[in-house]
PDB file as gemmi writes it, atoms N, CA and C in Angstrom:
CRYST1    1.000    1.000    1.000  90.00  90.00  90.00 P 1                      
ATOM      1  N   MET A   1       1.644   7.787  21.895  1.00  0.00           N  
ATOM      2  CA  MET A   1       1.413   7.213  20.596  1.00  0.00           C  
ATOM      3  C   MET A   1       1.934   8.102  19.478  1.00  0.00           C  
ATOM      4  N   GLY A   2       2.087   9.356  19.739  1.00  0.00           N  
ATOM      5  CA  GLY A   2       2.517  10.275  18.699  1.00  0.00           C  
ATOM      6  C   GLY A   2       4.016  10.414  18.585  1.00  0.00           C  
ATOM      7  N   SER A   3       4.782   9.611  19.318  1.00  0.00           N  
ATOM      8  CA  SER A   3       6.237   9.752  19.263  1.00  0.00           C  
ATOM      9  C   SER A   3       6.848   8.797  18.243  1.00  0.00           C  
ATOM     10  N   HIS A   4       8.008   9.159  17.779  1.00  0.00           N  
ATOM     11  CA  HIS A   4       8.727   8.305  16.839  1.00  0.00           C  
ATOM     12  C   HIS A   4       9.155   7.007  17.515  1.00  0.00           C  
ATOM     13  N   LEU A   5       9.457   7.050  18.803  1.00  0.00           N  
ATOM     14  CA  LEU A   5       9.854   5.855  19.537  1.00  0.00           C  
ATOM     15  C   LEU A   5       8.694   4.859  19.579  1.00  0.00           C  
ATOM     16  N   PHE A   6       7.498   5.325  19.919  1.00  0.00           N  
ATOM     17  CA  PHE A   6       6.329   4.450  19.959  1.00  0.00           C  
ATOM     18  C   PHE A   6       6.077   3.827  18.592  1.00  0.00           C  
ATOM     19  N   ALA A   7       6.176   4.643  17.546  1.00  0.00           N  
ATOM     20  CA  ALA A   7       5.944   4.143  16.193  1.00  0.00           C  
ATOM     21  C   ALA A   7       6.976   3.078  15.821  1.00  0.00           C  
ATOM     22  N   ALA A   8       8.223   3.312  16.155  1.00  0.00           N  
ATOM     23  CA  ALA A   8       9.280   2.355  15.821  1.00  0.00           C  
ATOM     24  C   ALA A   8       9.114   1.048  16.582  1.00  0.00           C  
ATOM     25  N   LEU A   9       8.753   1.124  17.853  1.00  0.00           N  
ATOM     26  CA  LEU A   9       8.587  -0.086  18.657  1.00  0.00           C  
ATOM     27  C   LEU A   9       7.394  -0.923  18.216  1.00  0.00           C  
ATOM     28  N   ASN A  10       6.391  -0.301  17.643  1.00  0.00           N  
ATOM     29  CA  ASN A  10       5.191  -1.017  17.239  1.00  0.00           C  
ATOM     30  C   ASN A  10       5.124  -1.311  15.745  1.00  0.00           C  
ATOM     31  N   GLY A  11       6.187  -1.011  15.019  1.00  0.00           N  
ATOM     32  CA  GLY A  11       6.249  -1.327  13.597  1.00  0.00           C  
ATOM     33  C   GLY A  11       5.428  -0.400  12.716  1.00  0.00           C  
ATOM     34  N   TRP A  12       5.128   0.794  13.213  1.00  0.00           N  
ATOM     35  CA  TRP A  12       4.357   1.756  12.430  1.00  0.00           C  
ATOM     36  C   TRP A  12       5.264   2.457  11.439  1.00  0.00           C  
ATOM     37  N   ALA A  13       4.701   2.912  10.339  1.00  0.00           N  
ATOM     38  CA  ALA A  13       5.468   3.632   9.327  1.00  0.00           C  
ATOM     39  C   ALA A  13       5.761   5.059   9.769  1.00  0.00           C  
ATOM     40  N   PHE A  14       4.866   5.645  10.587  1.00  0.00           N  
ATOM     41  CA  PHE A  14       5.041   7.018  11.073  1.00  0.00           C  
ATOM     42  C   PHE A  14       4.225   7.183  12.349  1.00  0.00           C  
ATOM     43  N   PRO A  15       4.559   8.154  13.201  1.00  0.00           N  
ATOM     44  CA  PRO A  15       3.788   8.353  14.426  1.00  0.00           C  
ATOM     45  C   PRO A  15       2.454   9.030  14.143  1.00  0.00           C  
ATOM     46  N   MET A  16       1.470   8.760  14.995  1.00  0.00           N  
ATOM     47  CA  MET A  16       0.156   9.366  14.856  1.00  0.00           C  
ATOM     48  C   MET A  16      -0.493   9.423  16.232  1.00  0.00           C  
ATOM     49  N   THR A  17      -0.951  10.600  16.613  1.00  0.00           N  
ATOM     50  CA  THR A  17      -1.614  10.753  17.902  1.00  0.00           C  
ATOM     51  C   THR A  17      -3.066  10.282  17.813  1.00  0.00           C  
ATOM     52  N   ARG A  18      -3.687  10.107  18.971  1.00  0.00           N  
ATOM     53  CA  ARG A  18      -5.096   9.699  18.984  1.00  0.00           C  
ATOM     54  C   ARG A  18      -5.977  10.768  18.342  1.00  0.00           C  
ATOM     55  N   ALA A  19      -5.646  12.024  18.570  1.00  0.00           N  
ATOM     56  CA  ALA A  19      -6.425  13.112  17.971  1.00  0.00           C  
ATOM     57  C   ALA A  19      -6.331  13.062  16.452  1.00  0.00           C  
ATOM     58  N   GLU A  20      -5.148  12.787  15.925  1.00  0.00           N  
ATOM     59  CA  GLU A  20      -4.986  12.664  14.476  1.00  0.00           C  
ATOM     60  C   GLU A  20      -5.771  11.461  13.939  1.00  0.00           C  
ATOM     61  N   MET A  21      -5.763  10.361  14.691  1.00  0.00           N  
ATOM     62  CA  MET A  21      -6.533   9.187  14.272  1.00  0.00           C  
ATOM     63  C   MET A  21      -8.018   9.504  14.180  1.00  0.00           C  
ATOM     64  N   MET A  22      -8.537  10.183  15.184  1.00  0.00           N  
ATOM     65  CA  MET A  22      -9.959  10.530  15.194  1.00  0.00           C  
ATOM     66  C   MET A  22     -10.297  11.488  14.049  1.00  0.00           C  
ATOM     67  N   ALA A  23      -9.430  12.442  13.807  1.00  0.00           N  
ATOM     68  CA  ALA A  23      -9.669  13.402  12.726  1.00  0.00           C  
ATOM     69  C   ALA A  23      -9.669  12.707  11.364  1.00  0.00           C  
ATOM     70  N   ILE A  24      -8.720  11.813  11.152  1.00  0.00           N  
ATOM     71  CA  ILE A  24      -8.650  11.108   9.867  1.00  0.00           C  
ATOM     72  C   ILE A  24      -9.829  10.165   9.711  1.00  0.00           C  
ATOM     73  N   ALA A  25     -10.222   9.482  10.795  1.00  0.00           N  
ATOM     74  CA  ALA A  25     -11.375   8.576  10.724  1.00  0.00           C  
ATOM     75  C   ALA A  25     -12.653   9.356  10.419  1.00  0.00           C  
ATOM     76  N   SER A  26     -12.810  10.525  11.029  1.00  0.00           N  
ATOM     77  CA  SER A  26     -13.984  11.365  10.757  1.00  0.00           C  
ATOM     78  C   SER A  26     -13.988  11.850   9.313  1.00  0.00           C  
ATOM     79  N   HIS A  27     -12.832  12.242   8.835  1.00  0.00           N  
ATOM     80  CA  HIS A  27     -12.709  12.684   7.440  1.00  0.00           C  
ATOM     81  C   HIS A  27     -13.066  11.555   6.480  1.00  0.00           C  
ATOM     82  N   ALA A  28     -12.548  10.351   6.752  1.00  0.00           N  
ATOM     83  CA  ALA A  28     -12.831   9.204   5.884  1.00  0.00           C  
ATOM     84  C   ALA A  28     -14.321   8.881   5.882  1.00  0.00           C  
ATOM     85  N   GLN A  29     -14.954   8.982   7.043  1.00  0.00           N  
ATOM     86  CA  GLN A  29     -16.384   8.717   7.119  1.00  0.00           C  
ATOM     87  C   GLN A  29     -17.170   9.722   6.276  1.00  0.00           C  
ATOM     88  N   ALA A  30     -16.807  10.993   6.378  1.00  0.00           N  
ATOM     89  CA  ALA A  30     -17.506  12.027   5.602  1.00  0.00           C  
ATOM     90  C   ALA A  30     -17.290  11.831   4.105  1.00  0.00           C  
ATOM     91  N   VAL A  31     -16.070  11.527   3.703  1.00  0.00           N  
ATOM     92  CA  VAL A  31     -15.785  11.313   2.285  1.00  0.00           C  
ATOM     93  C   VAL A  31     -16.568  10.114   1.762  1.00  0.00           C  
ATOM     94  N   ASN A  32     -16.585   9.029   2.527  1.00  0.00           N  
ATOM     95  CA  ASN A  32     -17.278   7.818   2.084  1.00  0.00           C  
ATOM     96  C   ASN A  32     -18.791   7.977   2.094  1.00  0.00           C  
ATOM     97  N   MET A  33     -19.304   8.829   2.963  1.00  0.00           N  
ATOM     98  CA  MET A  33     -20.744   9.030   3.036  1.00  0.00           C  
ATOM     99  C   MET A  33     -21.261   9.731   1.781  1.00  0.00           C  
ATOM    100  N   TYR A  34     -20.459  10.625   1.219  1.00  0.00           N  
ATOM    101  CA  TYR A  34     -20.898  11.408   0.070  1.00  0.00           C  
ATOM    102  C   TYR A  34     -20.215  11.007  -1.238  1.00  0.00           C  
ATOM    103  N   ARG A  35     -19.598   9.853  -1.290  1.00  0.00           N  
ATOM    104  CA  ARG A  35     -18.930   9.435  -2.533  1.00  0.00           C  
ATOM    105  C   ARG A  35     -19.972   8.957  -3.537  1.00  0.00           C  
ATOM    106  N   GLU A  36     -19.601   9.009  -4.793  1.00  0.00           N  
ATOM    107  CA  GLU A  36     -20.505   8.572  -5.852  1.00  0.00           C  
ATOM    108  C   GLU A  36     -20.658   7.057  -5.804  1.00  0.00           C  
ATOM    109  N   LYS A  37     -21.832   6.580  -6.196  1.00  0.00           N  
ATOM    110  CA  LYS A  37     -22.070   5.141  -6.219  1.00  0.00           C  
ATOM    111  C   LYS A  37     -21.145   4.489  -7.232  1.00  0.00           C  
ATOM    112  N   GLY A  38     -20.621   3.334  -6.844  1.00  0.00           N  
ATOM    113  CA  GLY A  38     -19.733   2.597  -7.733  1.00  0.00           C  
ATOM    114  C   GLY A  38     -18.267   2.935  -7.573  1.00  0.00           C  
ATOM    115  N   THR A  39     -17.956   3.989  -6.847  1.00  0.00           N  
ATOM    116  CA  THR A  39     -16.547   4.319  -6.618  1.00  0.00           C  
ATOM    117  C   THR A  39     -16.054   3.577  -5.377  1.00  0.00           C  
ATOM    118  N   PRO A  40     -14.800   3.197  -5.366  1.00  0.00           N  
ATOM    119  CA  PRO A  40     -14.289   2.470  -4.196  1.00  0.00           C  
ATOM    120  C   PRO A  40     -14.240   3.383  -2.975  1.00  0.00           C  
ATOM    121  N   PRO A  41     -14.403   2.818  -1.784  1.00  0.00           N  
ATOM    122  CA  PRO A  41     -14.357   3.638  -0.576  1.00  0.00           C  
ATOM    123  C   PRO A  41     -12.960   4.197  -0.329  1.00  0.00           C  
ATOM    124  N   TYR A  42     -12.936   5.360   0.302  1.00  0.00           N  
ATOM    125  CA  TYR A  42     -11.661   5.982   0.676  1.00  0.00           C  
ATOM    126  C   TYR A  42     -11.160   5.306   1.943  1.00  0.00           C  
ATOM    127  N   ILE A  43      -9.962   4.775   1.895  1.00  0.00           N  
ATOM    128  CA  ILE A  43      -9.335   4.162   3.062  1.00  0.00           C  
ATOM    129  C   ILE A  43      -8.085   4.967   3.366  1.00  0.00           C  
ATOM    130  N   PRO A  44      -8.037   5.595   4.543  1.00  0.00           N  
ATOM    131  CA  PRO A  44      -6.871   6.425   4.867  1.00  0.00           C  
ATOM    132  C   PRO A  44      -5.593   5.608   4.991  1.00  0.00           C  
ATOM    133  N   ASP A  45      -4.484   6.284   4.878  1.00  0.00           N  
ATOM    134  CA  ASP A  45      -3.175   5.653   5.027  1.00  0.00           C  
ATOM    135  C   ASP A  45      -2.838   5.609   6.514  1.00  0.00           C  
ATOM    136  N   TRP A  46      -3.071   4.451   7.134  1.00  0.00           N  
ATOM    137  CA  TRP A  46      -2.781   4.303   8.564  1.00  0.00           C  
ATOM    138  C   TRP A  46      -1.320   3.914   8.745  1.00  0.00           C  
ATOM    139  N   PRO A  47      -0.740   4.222   9.905  1.00  0.00           N  
ATOM    140  CA  PRO A  47       0.682   3.953  10.095  1.00  0.00           C  
ATOM    141  C   PRO A  47       1.020   2.485  10.350  1.00  0.00           C  
ATOM    142  N   TRP A  48       0.069   1.705  10.851  1.00  0.00           N  
ATOM    143  CA  TRP A  48       0.376   0.316  11.186  1.00  0.00           C  
ATOM    144  C   TRP A  48       0.308  -0.567   9.947  1.00  0.00           C  
ATOM    145  N   PRO A  49       0.982  -1.702   9.989  1.00  0.00           N  
ATOM    146  CA  PRO A  49       0.987  -2.596   8.832  1.00  0.00           C  
ATOM    147  C   PRO A  49      -0.405  -3.177   8.575  1.00  0.00           C  
ATOM    148  N   THR A  50      -0.684  -3.476   7.327  1.00  0.00           N  
ATOM    149  CA  THR A  50      -1.972  -4.083   7.001  1.00  0.00           C  
ATOM    150  C   THR A  50      -1.980  -5.529   7.484  1.00  0.00           C  
ATOM    151  N   GLU A  51      -3.176  -6.062   7.668  1.00  0.00           N  
ATOM    152  CA  GLU A  51      -3.308  -7.429   8.171  1.00  0.00           C  
ATOM    153  C   GLU A  51      -2.805  -8.432   7.144  1.00  0.00           C  
ATOM    154  N   GLN A  52      -2.140  -9.432   7.650  1.00  0.00           N  
ATOM    155  CA  GLN A  52      -1.682 -10.518   6.804  1.00  0.00           C  
ATOM    156  C   GLN A  52      -2.810 -11.530   6.670  1.00  0.00           C  
ATOM    157  N   PRO A  53      -2.888 -12.252   5.563  1.00  0.00           N  
ATOM    158  CA  PRO A  53      -3.939 -13.256   5.422  1.00  0.00           C  
ATOM    159  C   PRO A  53      -3.784 -14.355   6.472  1.00  0.00           C  
ATOM    160  N   ALA A  54      -4.904 -14.948   6.833  1.00  0.00           N  
ATOM    161  CA  ALA A  54      -4.891 -15.996   7.848  1.00  0.00           C  
ATOM    162  C   ALA A  54      -4.075 -17.187   7.355  1.00  0.00           C  
ATOM    163  N   GLU A  55      -3.382 -17.811   8.280  1.00  0.00           N  
ATOM    164  CA  GLU A  55      -2.557 -18.968   7.954  1.00  0.00           C  
ATOM    165  C   GLU A  55      -3.455 -20.170   7.673  1.00  0.00           C  
ATOM    166  N   GLU A  56      -3.123 -20.907   6.641  1.00  0.00           N  
ATOM    167  CA  GLU A  56      -3.894 -22.098   6.290  1.00  0.00           C  
ATOM    168  C   GLU A  56      -3.490 -23.251   7.203  1.00  0.00           C  
ATOM    169  N   ILE A  57      -4.490 -23.994   7.693  1.00  0.00           N  
ATOM    170  CA  ILE A  57      -4.207 -25.162   8.517  1.00  0.00           C  
ATOM    171  C   ILE A  57      -4.932 -26.366   7.930  1.00  0.00           C  
ATOM    172  N   THR A  58      -4.428 -27.546   8.253  1.00  0.00           N  
ATOM    173  CA  THR A  58      -5.035 -28.770   7.755  1.00  0.00           C  
ATOM    174  C   THR A  58      -6.248 -29.125   8.615  1.00  0.00           C  
ATOM    175  N   PRO A  59      -7.158 -29.941   8.100  1.00  0.00           N  
ATOM    176  CA  PRO A  59      -8.302 -30.376   8.911  1.00  0.00           C  
ATOM    177  C   PRO A  59      -7.878 -31.102  10.196  1.00  0.00           C  
ATOM    178  N   GLU A  60      -6.776 -31.832  10.138  1.00  0.00           N  
ATOM    179  CA  GLU A  60      -6.285 -32.532  11.331  1.00  0.00           C  
ATOM    180  C   GLU A  60      -5.825 -31.534  12.392  1.00  0.00           C  
ATOM    181  N   GLU A  61      -5.105 -30.488  11.965  1.00  0.00           N  
ATOM    182  CA  GLU A  61      -4.656 -29.459  12.906  1.00  0.00           C  
ATOM    183  C   GLU A  61      -5.844 -28.742  13.531  1.00  0.00           C  
ATOM    184  N   ARG A  62      -6.868 -28.467  12.723  1.00  0.00           N  
ATOM    185  CA  ARG A  62      -8.066 -27.804  13.232  1.00  0.00           C  
ATOM    186  C   ARG A  62      -8.785 -28.683  14.260  1.00  0.00           C  
ATOM    187  N   ALA A  63      -8.937 -29.971  13.955  1.00  0.00           N  
ATOM    188  CA  ALA A  63      -9.597 -30.893  14.884  1.00  0.00           C  
ATOM    189  C   ALA A  63      -8.824 -30.980  16.195  1.00  0.00           C  
ATOM    190  N   HIS A  64      -7.495 -31.012  16.112  1.00  0.00           N  
ATOM    191  CA  HIS A  64      -6.662 -31.067  17.319  1.00  0.00           C  
ATOM    192  C   HIS A  64      -6.832 -29.793  18.151  1.00  0.00           C  
ATOM    193  N   ALA A  65      -6.839 -28.649  17.502  1.00  0.00           N  
ATOM    194  CA  ALA A  65      -7.003 -27.375  18.222  1.00  0.00           C  
ATOM    195  C   ALA A  65      -8.395 -27.290  18.863  1.00  0.00           C  
ATOM    196  N   GLU A  66      -9.427 -27.741  18.169  1.00  0.00           N  
ATOM    197  CA  GLU A  66     -10.773 -27.724  18.740  1.00  0.00           C  
ATOM    198  C   GLU A  66     -10.884 -28.663  19.931  1.00  0.00           C  
ATOM    199  N   ALA A  67     -10.227 -29.827  19.844  1.00  0.00           N  
ATOM    200  CA  ALA A  67     -10.238 -30.769  20.972  1.00  0.00           C  
ATOM    201  C   ALA A  67      -9.551 -30.164  22.189  1.00  0.00           C  
ATOM    202  N   GLN A  68      -8.432 -29.474  21.980  1.00  0.00           N  
ATOM    203  CA  GLN A  68      -7.745 -28.804  23.092  1.00  0.00           C  
ATOM    204  C   GLN A  68      -8.611 -27.707  23.693  1.00  0.00           C  
ATOM    205  N   LEU A  69      -9.287 -26.945  22.840  1.00  0.00           N  
ATOM    206  CA  LEU A  69     -10.145 -25.880  23.320  1.00  0.00           C  
ATOM    207  C   LEU A  69     -11.266 -26.445  24.188  1.00  0.00           C  
ATOM    208  N   LYS A  70     -11.899 -27.523  23.728  1.00  0.00           N  
ATOM    209  CA  LYS A  70     -12.969 -28.147  24.510  1.00  0.00           C  
ATOM    210  C   LYS A  70     -12.443 -28.700  25.827  1.00  0.00           C  
ATOM    211  N   GLN A  71     -11.229 -29.239  25.812  1.00  0.00           N  
ATOM    212  CA  GLN A  71     -10.654 -29.832  27.018  1.00  0.00           C  
ATOM    213  C   GLN A  71     -10.355 -28.785  28.085  1.00  0.00           C  
ATOM    214  N   TYR A  72      -9.843 -27.642  27.683  1.00  0.00           N  
ATOM    215  CA  TYR A  72      -9.397 -26.641  28.641  1.00  0.00           C  
ATOM    216  C   TYR A  72     -10.361 -25.475  28.826  1.00  0.00           C  
ATOM    217  N   SER A  73     -11.452 -25.435  28.084  1.00  0.00           N  
ATOM    218  CA  SER A  73     -12.390 -24.335  28.167  1.00  0.00           C  
ATOM    219  C   SER A  73     -13.231 -24.437  29.429  1.00  0.00           C  
ATOM    220  N   ALA A  74     -13.403 -23.324  30.108  1.00  0.00           N  
ATOM    221  CA  ALA A  74     -14.255 -23.299  31.297  1.00  0.00           C  
ATOM    222  C   ALA A  74     -15.696 -23.561  30.918  1.00  0.00           C  
ATOM    223  N   PHE A  75     -16.118 -23.134  29.734  1.00  0.00           N  
ATOM    224  CA  PHE A  75     -17.489 -23.360  29.307  1.00  0.00           C  
ATOM    225  C   PHE A  75     -17.759 -24.829  29.029  1.00  0.00           C  
ATOM    226  N   GLY A  76     -16.741 -25.572  28.661  1.00  0.00           N  
ATOM    227  CA  GLY A  76     -16.897 -27.003  28.426  1.00  0.00           C  
ATOM    228  C   GLY A  76     -17.113 -27.772  29.718  1.00  0.00           C  
ATOM    229  N   GLN A  77     -16.760 -27.169  30.858  1.00  0.00           N  
ATOM    230  CA  GLN A  77     -16.882 -27.827  32.162  1.00  0.00           C  
ATOM    231  C   GLN A  77     -18.252 -27.595  32.811  1.00  0.00           C  
ATOM    232  N   ILE A  78     -19.031 -26.676  32.276  1.00  0.00           N  
ATOM    233  CA  ILE A  78     -20.324 -26.359  32.873  1.00  0.00           C  
ATOM    234  C   ILE A  78     -21.320 -27.465  32.536  1.00  0.00           C  
ATOM    235  N   ARG A  79     -21.988 -27.956  33.560  1.00  0.00           N  
ATOM    236  CA  ARG A  79     -22.999 -28.998  33.369  1.00  0.00           C  
ATOM    237  C   ARG A  79     -24.374 -28.373  33.589  1.00  0.00           C  
ATOM    238  N   THR A  80     -25.317 -28.657  32.736  1.00  0.00           N  
ATOM    239  CA  THR A  80     -26.651 -28.050  32.837  1.00  0.00           C  
ATOM    240  C   THR A  80     -27.709 -29.092  33.180  1.00  0.00           C  
ATOM    241  N   THR A  81     -27.385 -30.058  33.998  1.00  0.00           N  
ATOM    242  CA  THR A  81     -28.386 -31.069  34.387  1.00  0.00           C  
ATOM    243  C   THR A  81     -28.840 -30.887  35.800  1.00  0.00           C  
TER     244      THR A  81                                                      
END                                                                             
C-alpha cells in the first residue's frame, strides 16, 4: 500500500502505508477530542478520492430495483409457516 504503483493503480493522490494511516487516524482523534467547542473537526488529508454524492434515481427505477432484489434474494425465499 505504501508504493507509488499501488497509489497510482487505486487512484490515490500519494502512497500511504498502513502504519502511516493508523498514526494519522490516532492524531486526528486526539486533535478532535481536545478541540474547542464550535470549531470544525480536523479531517486529515487522505490519499484516496472523496466520496461522490449518490446518484439520483426515479421512483420507477427504485421500484424496479426493489422488485429484482425481492425476486433474487435468498431471504425472500425463506418461508416461516
